C-alpha positions as CSV (number, residue, x, y, z in Angstrom):
1,X,15.3,-26.8,27.2
2,X,14.5,-24.8,24.0
3,X,17.1,-22.1,23.4
4,X,17.2,-19.3,20.8
5,X,20.8,-18.3,20.3
6,X,20.9,-15.0,18.4
7,X,18.3,-16.2,15.9
8,X,18.1,-14.0,12.8
9,X,16.0,-14.6,9.7
10,X,16.2,-12.5,6.5
11,X,14.6,-12.9,3.1
12,X,15.8,-11.6,-0.3
13,X,13.4,-9.2,-2.0
14,X,12.9,-9.2,-5.8
15,X,15.2,-6.2,-6.1
16,X,18.0,-8.2,-4.4
17,X,17.9,-6.3,-1.1
18,X,17.5,-8.2,2.2
19,X,14.4,-8.0,4.2
20,X,15.2,-8.5,7.9
21,X,12.2,-10.4,9.3
22,X,13.4,-11.5,12.7
23,X,16.0,-11.1,15.3
24,X,18.4,-11.3,16.8
25,X,16.3,-13.3,19.3
26,X,17.9,-14.5,22.5
27,X,15.6,-16.7,24.6
28,X,15.4,-19.7,26.8
29,X,12.3,-21.8,27.4
30,X,12.4,-24.4,30.2
31,X,11.1,-27.9,29.5
32,X,7.3,-28.1,30.2
33,X,6.6,-24.4,30.1
34,X,3.6,-23.0,28.3
35,X,4.8,-19.8,26.4
36,X,2.7,-17.5,24.2
37,X,4.3,-15.1,21.7
38,X,2.5,-11.9,20.8
39,X,3.5,-8.7,18.9
40,X,2.5,-6.4,16.1
41,X,1.4,-7.9,12.8
42,X,4.4,-8.7,10.6
43,X,6.9,-8.9,13.5
44,X,8.0,-12.4,12.7
45,X,6.0,-14.6,15.1
46,X,5.1,-17.2,12.5
47,X,8.6,-17.1,11.0
48,X,9.9,-17.9,14.5
49,X,7.5,-20.9,14.8
50,X,8.6,-22.2,11.3
51,X,12.3,-22.1,12.4
52,X,11.5,-24.1,15.5
53,X,9.6,-26.6,13.3
54,X,12.6,-27.0,11.0
55,X,10.6,-25.5,8.0
56,X,12.6,-22.2,7.8
57,X,16.4,-22.0,8.0
58,X,18.0,-19.4,10.2
59,X,20.1,-16.8,8.5
60,X,22.2,-16.4,11.6
61,X,22.2,-18.0,15.0
62,X,20.3,-21.2,15.9
63,X,17.4,-22.8,17.8
64,X,18.6,-25.7,20.0
65,X,16.4,-28.3,21.6
66,X,18.4,-29.9,24.4
67,X,21.8,-30.1,22.8
68,X,20.6,-30.5,19.2
69,X,20.3,-27.6,16.8
70,X,17.1,-27.7,14.8
71,X,17.7,-27.7,11.1
72,X,14.9,-29.8,9.7
73,X,11.5,-31.2,10.8
74,X,11.8,-33.6,13.7
75,X,9.4,-36.0,15.5
76,X,10.4,-34.3,18.7
77,X,8.5,-31.1,17.5
78,X,4.8,-31.0,16.6
79,X,3.2,-28.1,14.7
80,X,-0.4,-27.1,14.4
81,X,-1.4,-24.3,12.0
82,X,-4.5,-22.1,12.0
83,X,-6.1,-24.2,9.2
84,X,-7.1,-27.8,10.2
85,X,-5.8,-29.2,6.9
86,X,-7.5,-32.6,7.5
87,X,-7.5,-35.3,4.8
88,X,-11.1,-35.2,3.5
89,X,-11.0,-38.8,2.4
90,X,-10.0,-40.1,5.9
91,X,-12.3,-40.4,8.9
92,X,-11.7,-38.5,12.1
93,X,-10.0,-41.7,13.6
94,X,-7.8,-42.1,10.5
95,X,-6.8,-38.4,10.5
96,X,-5.7,-38.5,14.1
97,X,-3.7,-41.7,13.4
98,X,-2.1,-40.4,10.2
99,X,1.3,-39.3,11.8
100,X,1.7,-42.7,13.5
101,X,1.0,-44.4,10.2
102,X,3.6,-42.3,8.5
103,X,6.1,-43.1,11.3
104,X,5.6,-46.9,10.7
105,X,3.8,-47.6,13.9
106,X,1.9,-51.0,13.9
107,X,-1.8,-50.9,13.1
108,X,-2.8,-52.1,16.6
109,X,-0.7,-49.5,18.4
110,X,-1.8,-46.6,16.3
111,X,-5.4,-47.6,16.6
112,X,-5.1,-47.7,20.4
113,X,-3.3,-44.4,20.6
114,X,-5.8,-42.7,18.3
115,X,-8.8,-44.1,20.3
116,X,-7.3,-42.8,23.5
117,X,-6.8,-39.3,22.0
118,X,-10.3,-39.3,20.6
119,X,-11.6,-40.0,24.1
120,X,-9.4,-37.3,25.6
121,X,-10.7,-34.7,23.2
122,X,-14.3,-35.7,23.3
123,X,-14.3,-37.0,19.7
124,X,-15.1,-40.7,20.2
125,X,-18.7,-40.4,18.8
126,X,-17.2,-38.7,15.6
127,X,-14.6,-41.4,15.0
128,X,-16.1,-42.6,11.7
129,X,-17.2,-39.1,10.5
130,X,-15.4,-37.5,7.5
131,X,-14.1,-33.9,7.8
132,X,-16.9,-32.6,5.6
133,X,-19.3,-33.4,8.4
134,X,-17.5,-31.5,11.1
135,X,-17.9,-28.0,12.4
136,X,-14.9,-25.7,12.4
137,X,-14.4,-26.2,16.1
138,X,-14.5,-30.0,15.8
139,X,-12.1,-29.9,12.8
140,X,-9.6,-28.0,14.9
141,X,-10.0,-30.4,17.8
142,X,-9.2,-33.3,15.3
143,X,-6.1,-31.3,14.1
144,X,-5.0,-30.9,17.7
145,X,-5.4,-34.6,18.3
146,X,-3.4,-35.4,15.2
147,X,-0.5,-33.4,16.6
148,X,-0.8,-34.5,20.3
149,X,-1.0,-38.2,19.4
150,X,2.7,-38.0,18.3
151,X,3.7,-37.0,21.8
152,X,6.2,-34.4,20.7
153,X,8.5,-32.9,23.3
154,X,7.7,-29.4,21.9
155,X,4.2,-28.4,20.7
156,X,4.1,-25.4,18.3
157,X,0.7,-23.6,17.8
158,X,0.5,-20.9,15.2
159,X,-2.8,-19.0,15.8
160,X,-4.6,-22.4,16.0
161,X,-7.9,-21.1,17.2
162,X,-8.0,-17.6,15.6
163,X,-10.8,-18.4,13.1
164,X,-13.2,-19.9,15.7
165,X,-15.9,-18.1,17.6
166,X,-15.2,-17.0,21.1
167,X,-17.1,-19.8,22.9
168,X,-15.5,-22.6,20.8
169,X,-12.1,-21.1,21.1
170,X,-12.5,-20.9,24.9
171,X,-13.5,-24.6,25.2
172,X,-10.7,-25.9,22.9
173,X,-8.2,-23.8,24.9
174,X,-9.4,-25.4,28.1
175,X,-9.1,-28.9,26.4
176,X,-5.5,-28.0,25.4
177,X,-4.7,-26.9,29.0
178,X,-6.1,-30.1,30.4
179,X,-4.0,-32.2,28.1
180,X,-0.9,-30.1,28.8
181,X,-1.3,-30.6,32.5
182,X,-1.2,-34.3,31.9
183,X,1.8,-34.4,29.6
184,X,3.8,-31.2,30.5
185,X,5.1,-30.8,27.0
186,X,6.9,-27.5,26.2
187,X,4.3,-25.4,24.3
188,X,5.1,-22.4,22.1
189,X,1.9,-20.6,20.9
190,X,1.5,-17.6,18.6
191,X,-1.7,-15.6,19.3
192,X,-3.1,-12.2,18.7
193,X,-5.6,-12.6,21.6
194,X,-4.1,-11.1,24.8
195,X,-6.7,-12.8,27.0
196,X,-5.9,-16.2,25.6
197,X,-2.2,-15.5,26.2
198,X,-2.8,-14.6,29.9
199,X,-5.2,-17.4,30.5
200,X,-3.0,-20.1,29.1
201,X,0.7,-19.1,29.6
202,X,3.4,-19.3,32.2
203,X,5.2,-16.6,30.2
204,X,4.2,-14.1,27.5
205,X,7.0,-13.1,25.1
206,X,6.4,-9.7,23.3
207,X,8.2,-9.2,20.0
208,X,9.0,-5.8,18.5
209,X,8.1,-4.5,15.1
210,X,10.0,-6.0,12.2
211,X,12.7,-7.3,12.6
212,X,11.1,-9.0,15.6
213,X,13.2,-8.9,18.8
214,X,12.2,-9.7,22.4
215,X,11.1,-6.5,24.1
216,X,9.2,-8.0,27.0
217,X,9.2,-11.3,28.9
218,X,6.2,-11.3,31.3
219,X,5.7,-14.1,33.8
220,X,2.1,-15.0,34.4
221,X,1.9,-16.2,38.0
222,X,-1.8,-16.8,38.2
223,X,-2.7,-20.0,40.0
224,X,-3.5,-23.2,38.0
225,X,-5.7,-24.7,36.8
226,X,-6.9,-21.6,35.0
227,X,-10.6,-20.9,34.4
228,X,-12.2,-18.2,32.2
229,X,-13.7,-16.6,35.3
230,X,-10.2,-15.4,36.1
231,X,-10.5,-12.9,33.2
232,X,-12.7,-10.7,35.4
233,X,-10.2,-10.4,38.2
234,X,-7.9,-7.3,38.8
235,X,-4.8,-9.6,38.7
236,X,-5.7,-10.9,35.2
237,X,-6.5,-7.4,34.0
238,X,-3.1,-6.2,35.2
239,X,-1.2,-8.8,33.2
240,X,-3.3,-8.0,30.1
241,X,-2.7,-4.3,30.4
242,X,1.1,-4.9,30.8
243,X,1.1,-6.9,27.6
244,X,-0.9,-4.3,25.7
245,X,1.5,-1.6,26.8
246,X,4.5,-3.7,25.7
247,X,2.9,-4.3,22.3
248,X,2.1,-0.6,21.9
249,X,5.7,0.4,22.7
250,X,7.1,-2.3,20.5
C-alpha cells in the first residue's frame, strides 16, 4: 500500500518567505490500483509525484510504501516524465535496457527482458533504430518500456502523453492499460485530461488550488477492460462531469 501521511511541501521564496505548495495530503492507495490525479494548474500534482519518486523531500509528513518511508529514489518506484528523454546515441533496444544495465543485470538477462518489452509494446521492428528516427508517439512508447522493464511496484506517470496528438495518446493509453492488466502494478498518473482519467482509473483524486489538498476522491466503477467507445456513454459522462465540478470548486 502507498500511504500519504499528512504530506506537506513548502519552498522558500527569494524574499525568504515560505511558499506552501502542497498539503497536508492524507491518502491511501491500495496495491494494484490505477489512480489519476487532477486539479488546477499549480496545485502541486507534479510536486506530489516527485516526493513519491524520492526526488523532492517532504517538509512535513511522509509517503510510505508498505512500511518503508520514501526519502530517496528507489528501484521499487519507476517514474516517467512528459518528455521521453531518450539517449540519442543508443538504439531503441539499448534505451529500454538502460535501467537494467545500470542495475548491474547480466547482458543476457537484460537483452531478454528488453526484447520481451519491445514485443509487448509493438516496438520490435524498431529495435535498432536511434531516437532521431522515431515519431513522438514511438519515443514515448520507448520511454514507457524503459520504465516498465524495471518491473517497479509503483509506476509514476507525470503527464506522459500530454504532448501527443489525440489518436496517438489514445493508443498508448490502451497499451499501458493492457500492460497494467498483466502486471497489476500500483499506478499514480498526473493528467489534465479528464477523459483520460476516467478511461484509465480505478479512482480519480482531485487536488485543490495551492497548497494542494485532496478535495475529492471519485471511484470509477466502469467495467474493465476499458475501451474508447465508453466515452460516449451516459455513465462515462457522469463521472467526467463530477470531476469537472470538483476541479471548478477546488
